[in-house]
C-alpha positions in Angstrom: -0.1 0.0 -0.1 1.1 3.5 -0.9 -0.1 6.8 0.2 0.6 9.8 -2.3 -0.2 13.2 -0.8 -0.6 16.2 -3.0 -1.6 14.6 -6.1 -2.4 17.1 -8.5 -4.8 15.1 -10.5 -7.1 14.4 -7.6 -10.2 16.6 -7.1 -10.1 19.1 -4.2 -12.4 21.2 -2.3 -11.2 24.2 -0.8 -13.3 24.5 2.5 -11.8 27.9 3.3 -13.1 29.4 0.2 -16.5 28.8 1.2 -16.1 30.6 4.6 -14.3 33.6 2.9 -17.0 34.0 0.5 -19.4 34.5 3.3 -17.2 37.4 4.7 -15.8 35.7 7.7 -12.1 36.0 8.9 -11.1 32.4 9.4 -13.0 29.3 9.0 -11.9 27.6 12.3 -12.9 30.9 14.3 -16.2 31.1 12.5 -16.9 27.3 13.4 -16.1 28.0 17.0 -18.4 31.0 17.1 -21.3 29.2 15.5 -20.9 26.1 17.6 -20.8 28.1 20.8 -23.9 30.1 19.9 -25.9 27.0 19.0 -24.9 25.2 22.2 -25.9 28.4 24.4 -29.1 28.4 22.5 -29.5 24.8 23.4 -29.1 25.5 26.9 -25.8 23.7 27.0 -23.5 24.5 30.1 -20.6 27.0 29.5 -17.9 24.4 30.0 -19.5 21.8 27.5 -20.2 24.7 25.0 -16.7 25.9 25.1 -15.5 22.1 24.5 -18.0 21.7 21.6 -16.8 24.9 20.2 -13.1 24.0 20.4 -13.7 20.6 18.7 -15.5 22.2 15.9 -12.6 24.6 15.4 -9.9 21.9 15.6 -12.0 19.9 12.8 -12.2 22.9 10.5 -8.3 23.5 11.3 -7.8 20.0 10.1 -9.8 20.8 6.9 -7.9 24.0 6.3 -4.7 22.0 6.5 -5.5 19.0 4.7 -8.5 20.0 2.6 -6.1 21.3 -0.2 -3.9 18.4 0.0 -5.6 15.5 -1.8 -4.3 11.9 -0.7 -4.3 9.1 -3.2 -4.2 5.5 -1.9 -2.5 2.9 -4.0 -3.3 -0.6 -2.7 -3.7 -4.2 -3.4 -7.3 -4.9 -4.4 -7.2 -8.3 -2.8 -6.5 -6.6 0.8 -10.2 -5.7 1.7 -8.8 -3.7 4.8 -6.2 -1.7 2.8 -8.4 1.6 2.3 -10.0 1.7 5.8 -6.4 1.1 7.4 -4.9 3.6 5.2 -7.7 6.2 6.1 -7.2 5.5 9.8 -3.4 6.1 9.4 -3.8 9.2 7.4 -6.5 10.8 9.8 -4.3 9.8 13.0 -1.4 11.5 11.5 -3.6 14.6 10.9 -4.9 14.4 14.6 -1.3 14.3 16.0 -0.3 17.1 13.9 -3.3 19.3 15.1 -3.5 18.3 18.7 0.3 17.7 19.4 -0.6 14.5 21.3 2.1 11.9 20.3 -0.1 8.7 20.8 -3.4 10.4 19.2 -5.0 7.9 16.8 -8.2 7.1 15.0 -9.6 3.5 15.2 -11.3 2.2 12.0 -13.4 -0.9 11.9 -13.8 -2.8 8.5 -16.4 -5.6 7.8 -16.4 -6.4 4.2 -19.4 -8.0 2.8 -19.0 -11.7 1.8 -18.5 -12.7 -1.9 -21.7 -14.1 -3.7 -21.6 -17.6 -4.8 -21.3 -16.2 -8.4 -18.2 -13.9 -7.5 -16.6 -16.8 -5.4 -16.7 -19.1 -8.6 -15.5 -16.2 -11.0 -12.8 -15.5 -8.5 -11.7 -19.2 -8.5 -11.7 -19.1 -12.2 -9.6 -16.0 -12.3 -7.0 -17.6 -10.0 -6.9 -21.0 -11.8 -6.6 -19.2 -15.2 -3.5 -17.1 -13.9 -2.1 -20.6 -12.8 -2.7 -22.0 -16.2 -0.8 -18.9 -17.6 2.2 -19.1 -15.3 2.3 -22.9 -15.7 3.7 -22.1 -19.2 6.9 -20.7 -17.7 8.3 -24.0 -16.4 7.0 -26.0 -19.4 8.7 -23.5 -21.6 12.1 -24.4 -20.0 11.3 -28.0 -19.7 10.7 -28.3 -23.6 14.0 -26.5 -24.1 16.0 -29.3 -22.3 14.7 -32.0 -24.7 17.2 -30.8 -27.3 20.3 -30.5 -25.1 21.2 -34.1 -25.1 20.9 -34.5 -28.8 23.1 -31.4 -29.4 25.7 -32.6 -27.0 25.7 -36.0 -28.8 26.1 -34.2 -32.1 29.1 -32.0 -30.7 30.9 -35.0 -29.3 30.6 -37.1 -32.3 28.5 -39.7 -30.3 25.5 -39.4 -32.8 27.8 -40.0 -35.9 29.4 -42.9 -34.2 25.9 -44.4 -33.8 24.7 -43.8 -37.4 28.4 -45.0 -38.6 27.7 -48.2 -36.8 24.6 -49.0 -38.8 22.0 -47.3 -36.7 19.2 -45.8 -39.0 18.8 -42.0 -38.3 14.9 -42.4 -38.1 15.5 -45.1 -35.2 18.0 -42.8 -33.7 15.5 -39.8 -33.6 12.6 -42.0 -32.6 14.6 -43.4 -29.7 15.6 -40.2 -28.5 12.1 -38.9 -28.8 10.4 -41.6 -26.9 13.2 -41.3 -24.0 12.6 -37.5 -23.8 8.6 -38.1 -23.9 8.9 -40.6 -21.1 10.8 -38.1 -19.0 8.2 -35.5 -19.9 5.3 -37.9 -18.8 6.9 -38.1 -15.3 6.9 -34.4 -14.9 3.3 -34.3 -16.3 2.1 -36.8 -13.7 3.8 -35.0 -10.8 2.3 -31.7 -12.0 -1.2 -33.4 -12.3 -1.1 -34.7 -8.9 -0.1 -31.4 -7.6 -3.2 -30.0 -9.2 -5.1 -32.2 -6.9 -3.0 -31.3 -3.8 -3.6 -27.6 -4.4 -7.3 -28.1 -5.2 -7.2 -26.4 -8.8 -10.9 -27.4 -9.4 -11.0 -25.4 -12.7 -8.7 -28.1 -14.3 -9.2 -31.3 -12.2 -12.4 -30.5 -10.6 -14.3 -33.3 -12.4 -13.2 -36.6 -14.0 -13.6 -35.3 -17.3 -11.4 -32.2 -16.6 -8.7 -34.2 -14.7 -8.4 -36.7 -17.6 -8.4 -34.0 -20.3 -5.8 -32.0 -18.5 -3.6 -35.0 -18.2 -4.1 -35.9 -21.9 -3.2 -32.3 -22.9 -0.1 -32.3 -20.8 1.0 -35.6 -22.5 0.0 -34.4 -25.9 2.1 -31.4 -25.5 5.2 -33.4 -24.8 4.6 -35.5 -27.9 4.7 -32.3 -30.1 7.2 -30.4 -28.3 9.8 -33.0 -28.2 10.3 -33.3 -32.1 9.9 -29.7 -32.5 12.8 -29.1 -30.0 14.9 -31.6 -32.1 14.1 -29.5 -35.2 15.3 -26.4 -33.3 18.4 -28.3 -32.1 19.6 -28.6 -35.7 20.8 -25.1 -35.7 22.8 -25.4 -32.6 26.3 -26.9 -31.7 26.5 -26.0 -28.0 23.9 -27.6 -25.6 24.1 -24.7 -23.0 23.3 -22.1 -25.6 20.5 -24.3 -26.9 18.7 -24.5 -23.7 18.8 -20.7 -23.3 17.7 -19.9 -26.8 14.9 -22.5 -26.9 13.7 -21.3 -23.4 13.3 -17.7 -24.8 11.6 -19.2 -28.1 9.1 -21.2 -26.1 8.5 -18.3 -23.7 7.4 -16.1 -26.5 5.6 -18.7 -28.5 3.8 -19.9 -25.2 3.3 -17.2 -22.3 3.8 -14.3 -24.6 1.4 -15.2 -27.4 -1.1 -16.7 -25.0 -1.4 -13.5 -23.1 -1.7 -11.5 -26.3 -4.3 -13.8 -27.6 -6.4 -13.7 -24.6 -6.1 -9.7 -24.3 -7.0 -9.3 -28.0 -9.9 -11.9 -28.1 -11.5 -10.5 -25.0 -11.1 -6.8 -26.1 -14.3 -4.5 -26.2 -13.4 -3.6 -29.6 -14.9 -5.9 -32.3 -12.0 -5.3 -34.9 -9.4 -6.3 -32.2 -11.4 -9.4 -31.1 -11.7 -10.5 -34.8 -8.0 -9.8 -35.5 -7.1 -12.0 -32.5 -9.2 -14.8 -33.8 -7.5 -14.7 -37.1 -4.0 -14.6 -35.5 -4.7 -17.5 -33.3 -4.8 -19.7 -36.3 -1.1 -18.9 -36.8 -0.1 -19.2 -33.4 -1.5 -22.8 -33.1 1.5 -24.1 -35.0 3.5 -23.7 -31.7 2.8 -26.3 -29.0 3.4 -23.9 -26.1 0.5 -21.9 -27.4 -1.8 -24.9 -27.9 -1.0 -25.9 -24.1 -2.0 -22.6 -22.8 -5.0 -22.3 -24.9 -6.1 -25.6 -23.8 -5.6 -25.1 -20.2 -7.4 -21.8 -20.3 -10.3 -23.5 -22.2 -10.5 -26.2 -19.6 -10.6 -23.6 -16.8 -13.3 -21.5 -18.2 -15.4 -24.3 -20.0 -18.4 -23.5 -17.5 -18.1 -19.7 -17.7 -18.8 -17.2 -20.2 -16.4 -14.2 -20.7 -18.1 -10.9 -20.8 -16.2 -8.7 -23.3 -18.8 -5.8 -23.1 -18.0 -2.3 -21.8 -18.4 -2.4 -18.0 -19.8 0.6 -15.8 -17.8 1.9 -13.0 -19.9 0.2 -10.5 -19.3 -3.3 -11.7 -16.6 -5.3 -10.3 -13.8 -7.1 -12.2 -15.2 -10.3 -10.7 -18.1 -9.8 -13.3 -15.7 -10.7 -16.0 -16.8 -14.3 -15.9 -20.4 -15.4 -15.5 -21.7 -19.0 -15.2 -23.6 -20.6 -18.0 -25.2 -23.2 -16.0 -24.0 -25.8 -18.4 -21.1 -28.4 -17.8 -19.8 -29.2 -21.2 -17.2 -32.0 -21.9 -13.6 -30.5 -22.1 -12.8 -32.6 -24.9 -15.4 -30.6 -27.1 -13.7 -29.1 -30.3 -14.1 -25.3 -29.1 -12.7 -26.0 -25.7 -9.7 -28.3 -25.3 -10.6 -30.7 -28.2 -8.8 -28.7 -30.8 -5.6 -28.1 -28.9 -5.3 -31.8 -28.0 -6.0 -33.0 -31.5 -3.5 -30.3 -33.1 -0.9 -31.4 -30.8 -1.2 -35.1 -31.6 -1.1 -34.3 -35.4 2.1 -31.9 -34.8 3.7 -34.7 -33.0 3.6 -36.9 -36.2 4.3 -33.9 -38.5 7.3 -32.4 -36.7 8.8 -36.0 -36.4 8.1 -36.4 -40.1 9.8 -33.0 -40.7 12.8 -33.7 -38.6 13.3 -36.9 -40.5 13.0 -35.2 -43.8 15.6 -32.4 -42.8 18.1 -35.1 -41.5 17.8 -37.3 -44.5 17.7 -34.3 -47.1 20.6 -32.5 -48.8 20.5 -29.8 -46.1 21.9 -32.5 -43.5 25.5 -31.1 -44.2 24.4 -27.6 -43.2 22.4 -28.4 -40.0 24.5 -31.2 -38.7 28.1 -29.6 -39.0 30.0 -30.7 -36.2 
């Protein structure tokens, strides 16, 4: 939380101008006199009347001191007590400044209203969708490691030795792909188990969702492994390979998924249509399909409101329940990403074998 005083863009109300316009000397003196006179009319005792007059004068002096210095609170919206705590701290400081009492303070009470069932569900979808976004980060690095071993073998001539010994290059790449996919499967099962441990109901809340999530993760590995091998043909150092492919997978995964989500949920029809068109291009990258599939599974029971919202509407209103529970394997949900990943696993492996066996082999496999 941050408190910014004297923000020139914040609206202000100069209370002293109101008093000056009425022809009075000072606002706090005017407040004291008026309060004292009202107290006397109400038959209040002399001592009490002076107490009320002094209190009114002190309050107006606080307005004179701080009325022209607007304060802007920058706070985390997930902290429900941030604003009342900041207001209490600000007014406590003002009270200490006016009264000169070191321990003067204002006590604030905050009792936020509970979220509705719809808001709780929308918040849960938001959190799980963010988890799906950030899951792409470790999987971007994971896919980059698949190429390191084959680059190391090519740099040390181990690959050449196996091919010279009679091993067919197709068998070599198939063996390497199966081994890397098995390693990937172990990570997927561990990740899948942690989904249950942390109760990510948006991706493992039902049997269909849990199974679809697991299939999606495994299909991603089946496509990412041969694509990483294709990337590896342009490298001779395994360390540089991991760094470069991590960046490539980060851009084609995390960055493009966020870009696609922002564009397709835009309030402007043209931007949303452009995002839908670009999505067909982004789908040639397995990391993008992984992110798209996870988001579709997370939001399968909710509709995204892309209309312009009023100021009084909450950001929790972004998702609204449709009341339906469609199968996550439907084509418009995770069915398309899973299908495309399986197709890419075969297509990228065929492209890998073609590049290795073609006339370009001397360029890409130069040791």
